[in-house]
C-alpha positions as CSV (number, residue, x, y, z in Angstrom):
1,M,203.6,217.8,120.8
2,L,200.2,218.1,121.8
3,G,199.5,221.2,120.4
4,K,200.8,220.2,117.0
5,L,198.8,216.5,117.2
6,K,195.4,218.3,118.0
7,R,196.3,220.5,114.9
8,L,197.0,216.6,112.7
9,V,193.6,215.6,113.8
10,K,191.4,219.0,113.7
11,G,192.8,218.7,109.8
12,F,192.1,215.0,109.4
13,I,188.2,215.9,110.8
14,G,187.9,219.2,110.8
15,K,185.8,221.4,108.1
16,D,187.4,219.4,105.6
17,R,186.3,216.3,106.1
18,G,185.1,215.6,110.0
19,E,182.3,217.7,110.8
20,D,181.0,217.0,106.7
21,D,182.3,213.6,106.5
22,S,179.1,212.5,108.4
23,W,177.4,211.7,105.1
24,N,180.2,208.6,105.6
25,R,178.1,207.1,108.3
26,G,175.1,209.5,108.9
27,M,174.4,209.7,104.9
28,S,175.6,206.4,103.3
29,G,175.1,204.0,106.7
30,R,171.7,204.3,107.9
31,P,170.0,204.8,104.7
32,A,172.1,201.7,102.8
33,E,170.8,199.7,106.5
34,E,166.9,201.1,105.8
35,L,167.6,199.8,101.6
36,V,169.2,196.6,102.8
37,R,165.9,195.9,105.0
38,E,163.4,197.3,102.8
39,H,165.0,194.3,100.4
40,Y,165.1,191.9,102.6
41,E,161.3,192.1,103.2
42,K,159.9,192.8,100.3
43,V,161.3,191.4,97.4
44,R,162.9,188.2,99.4
45,G,159.7,187.7,101.6
46,A,162.2,188.1,105.1
47,K,160.9,189.4,108.5
48,T,162.8,192.1,109.8
49,L,163.8,191.0,113.3
50,E,167.0,193.5,114.1
51,T,167.8,196.3,113.2
52,N,171.6,197.8,114.6
53,W,171.7,195.3,117.3
54,N,174.8,196.1,120.0
55,C,176.6,194.9,122.6
56,K,180.2,195.5,124.1
57,Q,181.4,193.2,121.6
58,G,180.0,195.2,118.5
59,E,177.5,195.5,116.3
60,I,175.4,193.9,113.3
61,D,173.2,195.7,111.3
62,L,170.5,193.8,110.5
63,I,168.6,190.1,112.0
64,V,166.6,188.7,109.5
65,V,164.5,185.5,109.2
66,E,164.4,183.8,105.3
67,N,162.6,181.2,104.9
68,G,163.2,179.9,108.4
69,S,167.0,180.5,108.4
70,L,167.9,183.1,110.9
71,V,170.5,185.7,108.8
72,F,172.8,188.2,109.7
73,V,174.0,190.5,107.8
74,E,176.6,193.6,107.4
75,V,175.8,196.4,105.7
76,K,178.9,198.1,103.9
77,S,178.3,200.6,101.3
78,S,179.9,203.0,98.9
79,Y,180.0,205.3,96.1
80,T,181.6,204.2,92.4
81,S,184.0,206.6,92.3
82,A,185.3,204.2,95.5
83,G,188.0,202.5,94.9
84,V,187.5,199.0,97.1
85,P,184.9,197.3,96.8
86,P,182.3,197.2,99.7
87,V,182.3,194.1,100.0
88,Q,186.3,193.2,100.5
89,K,185.9,195.4,103.8
90,V,185.1,193.0,105.6
91,N,187.9,191.1,106.3
92,F,188.6,188.3,108.9
93,F,188.3,190.2,112.1
94,K,185.4,191.7,111.0
95,Q,184.3,188.8,110.2
96,R,185.4,187.0,114.1
97,R,184.0,189.9,115.3
98,L,180.7,189.5,113.9
99,F,180.4,186.3,114.9
100,V,181.5,186.3,118.7
101,V,178.4,189.1,118.3
102,A,175.7,186.8,116.5
103,T,176.5,184.2,119.8
104,I,175.7,186.1,121.7
105,Y,172.6,187.8,120.3
106,L,171.5,184.1,119.9
107,A,172.5,183.3,124.2
108,R,170.2,186.2,124.8
109,T,167.8,185.5,122.8
110,G,167.7,181.9,123.5
111,K,165.6,181.2,120.0
112,K,165.9,178.1,117.7
113,Y,166.1,178.2,113.8
114,S,166.0,175.8,111.3
115,G,169.6,177.7,109.8
116,M,171.9,180.3,110.3
117,R,174.4,182.6,107.8
118,F,176.0,185.2,107.4
119,D,175.4,187.8,104.3
120,I,176.9,191.0,103.2
121,A,175.0,193.5,101.5
122,T,176.7,196.0,99.4
123,V,175.2,199.2,98.5
124,K,176.6,201.3,96.0
125,F,175.5,205.2,94.8
126,K,176.3,206.5,92.1
127,S,177.9,209.6,94.0
128,R,177.4,211.5,97.9
129,E,175.1,213.9,96.4
130,E,173.5,211.7,94.1
131,T,171.7,208.5,96.3
132,S,168.7,207.6,94.1
133,D,168.9,203.7,92.5
134,P,171.4,203.1,94.2
135,E,172.7,199.4,93.0
136,I,171.8,196.5,96.4
137,K,173.8,193.2,96.3
138,I,173.4,190.8,97.9
139,F,176.4,188.0,98.8
140,Q,174.7,184.9,100.9
141,N,176.7,183.0,103.0
142,A,179.7,184.8,102.3
143,I,180.7,184.2,105.9
144,D,181.9,181.0,106.8
145,A,181.3,180.7,110.3
146,S,182.7,177.2,111.0
147,K,186.1,178.6,110.9
148,F,185.5,180.6,114.2
149,Q,183.8,178.0,115.9
150,R,186.3,176.4,117.8
């Protein structure tokens, strides 16, 4: 049984996917986060406070200050051939985790801001091979934090 499970896992994450599938996070995730960071800074005039801030409960891809408001940004990337729009990948449970991690960040830093919001930024590449000229969209205030407050 264990041998069959190992073969199944190896078939899923072996040479066909796993070893070469590092692009899924490494080749599209981190570069997408960097593109979004540059977009917030150069296009929107925001100041980056943190990239990939994490704690035991999870990670926030990008934390910026824009017009005096603290902005927690979740970055999602995809390819045009991908079926599910990237913004739909941030389900209720991911939203709740982001809220929890943001609350921990605020408690640890103790900083005060005039406002706070949660954005979702999507980066859509043309294909796995063609990553130049991606489409970047910012969904401002995409997560309603009030549904997680008690």
